N, C-alpha and C positions, 0 to 999 in steps of 0.2 A: 487415687483419683485427684486429690488436691495437688500432689506433686506434678501430675501431668498438666493440670490447669495452669499452674505457676510457670511451667516450661512454655506452654502455649502463649501466655501473656508476655513472657520475656522475649520470645521470638518476634512477636508483633511490635514490641517496643524498640526493636533495633533501629527503627527509623529509616527504612529504605526509601529513597526518593522514588516517586512514581515514574516508571518508564514504560514505553510501549513501542510498537513497530509501525504505527500508522498504516494499517492494512490498505492495500490498493484494491478496494472492493470493485468487482466486475458485475456480478449478478447476485447480490446479497438478499434478494427477495423472490419468492416463488409461491405458487399455489399447487396443492395436490391436484391430480387429474380430475377428481370429482368436485373440486372447488371448496371443499368443506374445511380445509386447513390452510392457513397462511403461514409460510415459513420465512423467518427473518433472522439474519445473523447479527449477533452481538460480537463484533470483531474484537473489541477491547476486552470483553469478558470471556472470549473464546467459547461461546455458547450458541446453540441453535434455539431460538424462541419459536414456539408453536402457538398460533392463535386459532380459536374456533371462530369461523366467520358467521355461523348461524344460518338458520332457515326459518323464516326469512332472514335476509342479511342483517347482521348487527351494524348499527352505526358506530359502535364501539367494540371492535373485535375483542374476544375474551382470551387473555393469555392463560394457557392451560399447561404449558410445559416449557422448561428451560433445560436443555440437554447439553451437558459438557461435550465439546468436540476438541480437536487439537488446535495447535497454536496459530492464531491469526487467520481465521476463516474468511474467505473473500467471495465465494460463490456457493450457491445451493440450488440443486435441481431435484425434483421429486420424480423418481422412475416409476413408482406405483403410488397408491394411496397410503402405503406404509413404508416403503423403502426410499430413503432420501440419501443423496450423495452430497457431501460437504467438502469443498476444496480448501485445503489449509496451506496458505502461502509460505509461512515460515517452516512448518513441519515437513513440507515437501511430501504431502500425503493426501489421500482421500479418506474421510471418515464415512463409512456406510452405516446409516442410522436406521433403526426400526422405531417408528413413531409409537407404535403400540407398546413396545417394551421400554421406550425412553432410553435407548441404549445404542452405543456403537457396537455393531455385531462383527465388523471386520474393518481392517485398515489396509489400504493399498499404497505402496510406495510409488512415488513419481520422480521425474527429473526435477531440476531446481526451479523453484518458484512457480508452482502450478497456479493457474489463474481462473479457469472456467471449465465446465463440463457440459456436454450436450449428448443426448441419446438419439440414435438414428440406426435403422436397419439392424436392430438387435444388439447394437454395440454402444459403448461409451467412448466419446472422444474428449481427451483432456489436453488443454493447451498448457504448455510449460514455458513461461515467458522468458526467464533468464537463460535457460538452456536452449531456447529457440527450437522446441520440439513439439510435436503433436503425438500423443500416445493414444493407442487404440486398445480397448479392453472388450472382451466378451461381457456383455452387461449381466448375464446370468451366472456364468462360472467365475467371472472376474479375473480370468487369465488374460495376460497381455498378448495381443495379436500382432501389433506393429508399432514401430517408432519412426515417425516421419520428420525429417529435418526441414526447418523453415528458414529460408533466407530473408529474414526481416527482423527488426528490433522490437522486442517486447510483444510477441504475438499473444493476445489475451482473449478478446471477446469471441464467442461462438454462436452460431445459429445453424439450423438444419433446414433444408428445402422441405416443402410440404409433403413431397413424395418419399422423403427419406433417402434419396439417392445421392445427395450431395450435402457436405458440411462446409460452411464458410467460416473463415478465421480472419479476424482483423488485427492488425498490428498497431499498438498504441503509438509507437515512435517511428513510424514508417518514413518520416521526412517529407519534404515538400519540393523536391527537385531543386534545391539550392545546395551549394557546396562552397568550399574555400579555394580561392586563388592564392597560392602561397606568396609570401612577401617578395620573393625573388622575381615573381612573374607579375606582380600587381603594379599598377601605376602609382605615382606618388599621391599621397592624400592631398585634399584641397587645403588652401591657406586658411588659417584660423580667422574667425571674424572678430576676435578680440585682438586688437593690434599690439597689446602688451605681451602676448604669448610668443615664445620662440617657435621655430619651425617644428611641426609635429614629427614624431618618429615614423620611419617607414613601417607600414603594417600590411598584413594580408587584406584581402577584399572578399566579401561575400558576393557570389554571382550565381546566376542560373546555371544549372548543371549542363545545359546545352551550349554554354559559352564556348566559342572555339578555342579559347586559351586554356580550357580545362583538359587535362591529359588523361583523366581516369573516367570510368563509367560509374554513374550513380544510379542505383536501383530505386524504384519507387513502388515497392511491393506493399500495397495497401491491404488487399483482401485476397486470400488464397481460397480456391475451390478444390475440395478433396472428394474423390469418388469413394463412397462408403463401402463399396464391394471390393474394389481392388486396392484400396488404401493408397492410391496414387494421387499426387498433387497434379491436377489436370490443368489449372489456369491460375494466372495472377492477374489481378485488376489494379490499375493505377489511376491516379488523379482524383481520389476521393477525399483527401485531406491530409494534414500534417499529423494530427493526433486523432485516432479512431477509437471511440469509446464504447458504444453499444450497437448491437445488431438486432434486427428482427426480420423474419421472413413473411412476405406478403402472400396471401392466397394465390395470386397469379404467378408466383415464382420469383418475383423481384425481391431484392434484398435492400432493406432500409438501414442506413448507417448515420448515427449522429457523430459529428466531428467538429474539430476546430482547424482553421487554416492560419498558420503563422505568417506574418508579413515581415520577415527578417531581412528582406532585400532593402527595406527602407533604412537609410543610414542616419545615425545620430539620434540621441535621446530627444532633443527638442522637436525633431520632425515626427517622432513616433507619438509622443504626447497623448496617451490614452487610446490610440488606435493602432494596435499591432496584432489583433487576432479577429478572425471572422468565425462565426458559429453557425453551423448549418445542419439541416437534415438532407441527406442525399439518397437518391434512389439509383440502384444499380440493376440493370437488366442483364443477367448473366449470358443469355443467348446472343445478344447483340453487343455486349460490353458497353452499352450506352449508359451515361451517367447524367442525372438531372440534379442540380443543387438548388435547395431552397434556403435562402438567407433567413435566419431566425430573428434578425433585427432589421427588417426593412425600414428605411426612413429614419434610422437613428442618427441624430446630429453628432458629428465628430467634433465636439466642442473642445476648445483649448482651455476653457474654464468649466467648472462643474455645471452640468445641464440637468436640472431636476427632472424635467419631463422625460428625458432619455433614461436617466437612472431609474425612474419609476416603472419602466416597462421592459428594460433590456433583459435578454436571456443569454447568460454567459456559461460557457463550458457545459454543453449538453452531454450527460453521461449515460442516459438510457432512453430507449424508445419502446413503447408498448402499443401494439396495433389492436384495434377493435376486431371482432370476429370476422367482419366483412372486409377488413383492410381499408376502409374508407377514411378512418381517422387514426392519428398517431398521438400518443401522449408522451411528452418530452419532459425529462427532469433537467432543469438548469441548475447544476450543482453550485456554481459560484454566485448565483443570483437569488437563491431561496425562492425560486418560482417553478411552477410547472405550466405547461402550455399544451393545448389541444390544437393539432394541425391537420388541415385537410390534405390527405396524401396525394390527391390529384392535382391540386393547384399550389400547395405550399402555404395557403392562407392560414393565418393564426386565428382560430375560432374563439379560444379562451386563453387568457393569461392570468394565472391565479397566484397570488402572493401567499406563501406559507409562513412568512414571518409575521407574528402578531403586531398589531398597530402599537407603535411606541417602543418596540423592542429594538435594541441596538446591535451593532456588529458583534458584541460580546455574547449575544443570544442567537447567533446564526443557527439555522437548521441544517442546511446542506443536503437537499434532496438528491439521493444518489441512484435510486432504482425505483421502478414502479411496476405494479401488476394490476391487471383489470380482472374484476369478478367475471364469472362465466357468462353473465348476461350483460356485461359492459356497463352496468349501472353504478358501480363503485370503483374508484381507483385507490389502491393502497400505495403509499409512498414511504419508503425507508429513508429517514434523514440521518446521514452518517455523522454529522458534526454534533448534533444534539442527542443522538442515539434514541430517536423517537419514531413512532409510526403515525402517519397522518392518513385519515380516511376522508375521501372527497366524493361528493355526489357529482357524477359526471354530467348530468343534465343541467344542473343549476350552477355548478362550480362551488357550491357551499362546502366549507370544511366541516365535516360531521364530528370529528374527534381528533385529538392528538394525545398519545400516551407513550410512556417509556417502553422501550423494547424489552426491558427486563425489570425485575423487582429490585435490583441493586445497581448502583452506578459506581464503579471503581475509580473513574477518572476524576481527579480533583477539579473544583470549579475554576481555579485559575488556569489550568491547562486547557480545559474545554473552552474557556473564553478566548484564550490566545489563538486557538484554531481559527476563530472567525476573522481575526485581523489578517491572517495569511490568505484566506479564501474569498473574502467578501468583495465582489466586483462593484458593489455600490459605493465603495471608497474611491473609485476612479471617476474621471470627468464625465463619462457617458454611460457608465454602468456595464461595460463589456469586458473589462480586464481586471485582474487582480494579481497579487504576487504569484498565486498558484497557476496563472496562465502559463508561465514558464517553469515554475517549480511544481509540477504536477504531483499531488500527494506529497508535497515537501521534498521532492526529488528533482530530477532534471527533465529537460524537454528534448535532449539529443541534438540541439541546434547551437549555432553561434549567432551572436547579436553584436552589432556595432553600436554601443551606447555611449560613444564619445560625445563631447560637446565642444564645437569649435569656438563658442563664446565663453567657455569656462575659465577656470583659474588653475595654475599649477598647484600641486599637492605635495606636501612634505611628509615623508614617512621615515621614522627612525629605523635604521638598518645597519648592517656591518658586512664586511666581506668574509663571512664565516667559512666559505668554501676553501679559502686559502689561509684559514686560522688567524684572521685579523679581527680583533675584538673591539676596535675603536668604533664607537657609535657616531654616526653622522646622519643628517637628514637627506635622504635620497629624494630627488625631485622627479615627479611623474607628471606627464602631460595629460590634460583632459581629453585629448584626441587619442584614445587608446587602441582603436582598431577593433576588429572582431575578437570576441572572447566567448568561449563555450559556457553554457549554463552549468553551474556547479550545484551539487546536492546540498540540501539543508538538513540532511540526516546525520546523526552521529556527531553533532557539533560539540557536545559536552566532552569529547575525547581529544580535542585539538591541541591542548597545551603540550609543548615539547619538553624534554628533560633539560635541566639547566647546565649540564656539562658537555663540553666538546668530546665526542667519542674517541678522538685520536689523541689529543693532548691532555684531556682531563680538566682543562681550564674552564672555569665558570663562564657561561655565556651571559651577556648583558640581559637583564630582565626586560629592557625595552624591546628586545628582539624576540624573546621566546613567548611574549604575550600573544594570545590569539588575535589574528587579524582576519578580515573578511574581504572577499573579492580576490581575483587573480593577482592584483597588485597591492593588496593589503590596504586599500584606501578607505576602508570602513573599520574603525577601531572596535565597534561593538554592534550587536544586532539593533540596539536602540538608534544607532546613527543612520539606519536605513529609512528613517521617517521621511527624509527628503525625497525618497523615491515616489511617494504618493503624489506630490505636486509635480515633480520634475519629469517623471516618466509616465505616470498614469493620469495626469491632468486633473487630479483631485486636490484635496486639501491635506495639510498636516493632520495626523490623528493625535489624540491626547497622549502624553507621555506614559500615562498609566496603561494605555492600550499596547504601547511598545514593550512595556515591562511584561505584560501578559504574553505577548508574542514571543519574547525571549524565553520565558518559562516553558512555553509549549515546545519551541524548537529544541531546547536543551533536554527535553524528555524523550525524544525520538531515538530509538536504538537502530543500529545497523543489523542486517540479516547476517547469519553465520556465513563464512566463506565455504562454499561447497567443494573447493579444491583442497581442503585440509582433510586429514583423517578424522574420524569421529572422535578420537581421543585428543584432538587439537594439535597433534604433531604434524610435521611436514611429511608429505609423501616422498618416495624416492624415485618415482617415475610419473611424470605428468606431461602429456603431449610431447614426448620425446626429450624432455628435460628432467633434471634432477634438482628439485627445490632445495634439498639439503646442501648440495654443492653450490647452488645459487645463493644461499644464505652466506656461505663462506666468501664467495666473490663479492657479494653486497657489502660485507664488512671489511674487505681487503683494501686498505688505504692506497696501496701501490697499484692495484689492479683496476678497481672500479670507482672507489671514492664515494660510493652512493650514500653510505651511512652518515657522512659528514653533514649532508643537507637534508636527508630523508630519515629522520629519527624513527626509531622502532615504534614509538607510541602511536602515532598517526601517519607516519611516513613523511612528516614535514617538520622542519624546525621553525616554521612561521616567519622566516626571514626573506627579505628581498635581496638576493645575492647579486654579485657583480654580473653585469650583462654578458660578459664574455663566457662565463661558466654556463649560462643557459642559452647561449647562441641567439640572443635577441637584442635589438637596438634599444629596448626599454626594459626596465626592471620588472621582474615577475616573481611573485611569491612561490617558493618551492611547494609544489602541491603534495597532498597526501596520497597514500596508496591503498587505503582500505577498501575502496570500491573499484580498484583498477581491474579486477577480474570481470566486472560487468561491462567494461568498455573495450576489452581486448578482442582482437579478431573481428573488427567491424569491416574488414576486407575479407570477402569469402575466398575460397581457393581459386576462383577464376579471376581474382584481382578486381572484383567489383565492390564498390563501397555500399554498405547497407543503408547508410544515412547521409553521406556526403561530408561528415565531420569526424575528424580523428581524435587522437589522444593529446595533442599539444594544446596549449592554452588558446590558440587561435583556431583550432580545429584542423590544423595540418598535423602530419605525423601519424602514420597509420600502423606502424609496426613496433612491437616491443622486442627488445628493451631499448632500441635506438629511437628515442623521441626527440631529445635535444642533444647537441654535440657535447660529448664528455671531454671537455677541454683539459681536464686535469688527470685523466686516467690513461693507463697503458692499454686497457682493453680495446679502446677505440683506435689507438694508434698502431697496434700490432697488425701485421699483414693477415689477411683472411686465410686461415688454415682450418683443418678439420677440428683441431683443439679449440680454436677461437669460436668456431660455429657451435661447438658443444657448450662452451662457456656461456655464449649468448643465449642458447636454448635453456641452460640451467638457470641463468639469471632471470629470464622471462618467467620460467616456471615458479621461481620464488616470488617474483613480483605479483603474479596473479594468485598466489597463495597467502598474501599478506593478511595477518590476523585483523578481524573487524571488531574485536573486543567482545563479540558474542560467540560463546563456544558452540561448535557444531552439534552438540547433543541437546541444545535448547530446541525444544519442539520435537525431538526424535522420540518416537513412541512405538510401542508394540501392543497389539490387542491379543489378550490371552484367554483361551477357553479351555474347558477340560480336555478337548481333543488335541490341542497343540502345546499344552503347558510344559511338556517334556522335550519339545523341539530344541535341539542344541543351538541353532542359529538365534532363536528367540532368547534363550537363557544367556547366551554369550553377550547379546546386546544389552540385556538387563544388567549383567555384571559390569559392563563398560559404563552404562549410565550411572549406576550406583557409585562406581569408582570416581567418576567426575564430581559427584556430590561430595564424596569423602575428601576430594582435593579442594573443595570450596568453590568450584567453578559454577555449579548449577544447583538447583533443587530438584527433587524427584517426587512426583505425585502419582496417585492412582485413582481411577474413578470407574464407576460402572456398577454391575450387579455382582455381588459376592455373597455366597451362602444364601442366595435368594433375596438379598436385601440391597437396595440402592445405597451406595455409600461413596465417600471420598476418603483417601488416606494420604499421609505424607511420610516420606522416608526420612528417618532420623539417622544421619551419617555417623553419629557418635555411637549409637547402640546397634546400628545396622538392622533396625526394625521399622515396620510400617505402623504408624499411629493412626488409629481410626478417628472418624469425626463423631464418635460417641465415647464418652469417658467410661462407659460401662463395659467396653470391649478392651481386652488386653492387647498390647502391641504384639505384632507377629513378625517373625523372620520372613524373608521372601519364600523360603521353602514351605513354611507353615501357611502363608497366605495363599500360595498357588494350590496347595494340597486341599484346601477347603472349598475350591471351586466345584460347583455341582452343575448338573445338566441345566441349561438355560442361562448360566452365568457367563459374563464376558467382562473382563477387566482390562482397561487400557492403562499402561504405565508409561510415563513420559518424563523426559527432562524438561525443566522449565527455568525461567529466569529466577535468580535467588529471591528477588523482591516479590515474586508471585507465588512462592511455594506455600505460604500460609493460606492465602486467599483461594488458591486452586486445590489445596490439599486438606480442607476441612473447616475453614472459617470464612465462608464466602462474603459475609457482610462485615468482616473485620471488627466484630464486637468483642472479641476475646473469649467467646463461648463456642465450643465445637458445635457444628451445625445441628446435629441430631440431638443435642442436649437442650436446644432452645424450646421454650414452652409453646404450646399450641394456642392459637387464638380461640376466644369464646365467640360463638355465633348466636345472635339474637334475631328474633323476628319482631319488627315494628310496623306500625301502620300510621297512615295519614289519610283520613277519610276512607275511601274505598281502596286505596293503594296499600300494598304489602311490600315490605323490604326485608332483605337479609342484611345484617350489619355485623362486622367483625373487626372494628377499629381500623387502624391505619396499616395493617399487615398486607402489603401488596404482593406478597409471595404465596398467597393462598387464593383459590378460586372455588366457586360453588359448583357442585355436581348434584344431580337429582335423579330420582327414579320413582315410578308409581308402584313398583313391585320389588321388594327387597331381595327376591331371588333373580331379578333381572339385572343386566349390566347398569352401572352408574354412568351417566353421560353429562357433559357440560350443561349446566342449567340454562333453560330458555329464559330470555329476559335481557334487559340492558344494564350494564355496569355503569353506575354513576358514582365514582368514588366519593366517600367511602361506603356506599350502599349499593345493593343489587336489587333492582326492581323486579318483583315477581309478576309476570304479566297476567292480564285477564283475557278471556275467562279462564278460571283455574279449575283443575280436576278436583273431584271429591277427595282424593287421597294423593299426596305427593310428599316424598321424603327428600330432605336436603342434607348435604354434608359439605365440608371443606376439604380440599386436597391441595397439597403444596405443589408449586410449579417446578420445584427442583429438589 
């Protein structure tokens, strides 16, 4: 026992840096049909929290369970009062949970990056954002019935019509009917206003998609309508917004959508100055396709300097909408503003504007309201705050905040990381309160658009670089012009992996350190994340933030991991056939100096050597940093088979270039210069297949899980998958954990790759081989075994609070009854992972105790029965 504890402590002390996936929550809050349980997702902790709402309603909902689910849960929906479906974004799965058993009873595999689920007509509809699919399951048998292709980018939010005949699906990055006019077709840029500047380089131009100079068709597929009987996509609706976040169905059949509209047709940073996104509640009438937009910020002053009055009431990036029972009012969560608002659905008038950020709290204490749910009588609004991982309860009649509490009993995210989140998302740092960094970097990612953030009055910028593509290592300062033209938004995820290797892959010569250092922006004009502080006054119209805030922002951004690449095999190897290409052969071409020359500039680590290479090599009149390839699979094929652009912006730095692998001229390779033959076509297909298989540094087995019961424990597909997952742990790529009910007891376990045994969260239980583990499953048991990130193996496999003590070895709290006058209280110290249950009959079921939790005490309400028993139960 002592040896196991020493091993446990040694593993904890390895000092893993905190990393996470920054889950793109869509619908992380729901109520059971009877309204008695509130369901909330702890995306960072990968858990489903269950709150007892009480009868009468509690002002402070009682946390009664924290149920482990799979990696990065983003949406939850209750199918019945007991059966709950949880959508796991990184695991590519649905965890089907029994609330009464506190247990995953089944796991459904999905396509890449599932986002939301809705029930209609006896079926479950699951949106899969990255793969652009809508999956249909029989909700009872859980068999898949259909797979519907969706011609739009990032289809996520779902709602169903009141009669269940239609399901509506909104696309997060549907675009706004703007596109790029390539440099060859665009007029010359205007003259600089700074007379000391040279002529600007020729650039592309952002234009409306119906501009007669545009030769391609741009779709504006905002909301899809699907027939729940035939599983056919019956209609597309356009014109609802650039980014569509949340949907709700009105009793009269209308669909309400909260959205943002990007103003990227406005050219140059000084002209944008805090005004580049509108935030709206929109009503869609499906029968007539009529759309009514309600501006959530009427009368906001678009000031060029900070305007406190506007900042104090602005509503930025609305992410969810909850309608009252009669549909007369809508409650909106303004994620980037720390506010919620009540809106009249008939007029769009804002009836209440409620600040969820406590008085005196700073950006570093941002809440980030992401989703809301109304009690069955509409008297209370429950708000899930993503950035603080808290739950706020609001009295809808008065707007009073009744309580705020943590979503769970432990918080794995370090304080500095949580504080840094606020700097990215807080719209109050802008001049009028309507925009933040996250307006374009949604959930620290991209917005799918190009922006022209040049400055005609700016200064030339010098950036150290070398002509590495032709193996010249002499460092010189490359001059870049402040009028840079349109550039697509780049991701802020995976930034910790950007440093390139120090040697030239062809000659072996050491590359200059000034070149291989991470640079930011397409042209490398920002040497560090801290150097983006100027964005707050120059683009957003606000003030510089303290340097300490920028340090916290840096720490937060460097903690975000990329998702696994779904185009790789589960064992992380390359496939031999992908969309008509062979990635293995594509890797050979990628490395071939005489054929493609790719590896010289696009290093294996991140796909970039961080250098601004000579303009001729990249086919541009201005220098551009060689981009990375780790998320290229997410941007491929944005032209559908009909030649229509899904967003208007392609793969090139300015949004031109729609087809892989030809994005820029390969000025130094034979592959581009050879005549087009069948062999060349195949080589290009192979190279594309490799590029969209580029490793993201997160193994595909992270989040990959199997739920095992006595009925399926001998299934060969399941056991083969478990063997693969364990082998990845033995190779040091991942950790493996198990959780659920085993031998009739709830427990968590961790796989030890050295001994090939599963170690329990109780030191009194001996380690078990997998065969022994599965053989001990009894009726009613279900065990989910999953690959996880190495840094999470201990926390998810038996020491949730990271105190060095296995979870089930921890001592139980002592409960005391105290009194103050006529009031009686239960007290059990500061242990937030226990809650009170009561019964008047020891032969009857124990239920969550009636009364109000006022940490660290629980008030026993009056009048009290003659006999009442109380006990504590752990939430996890």
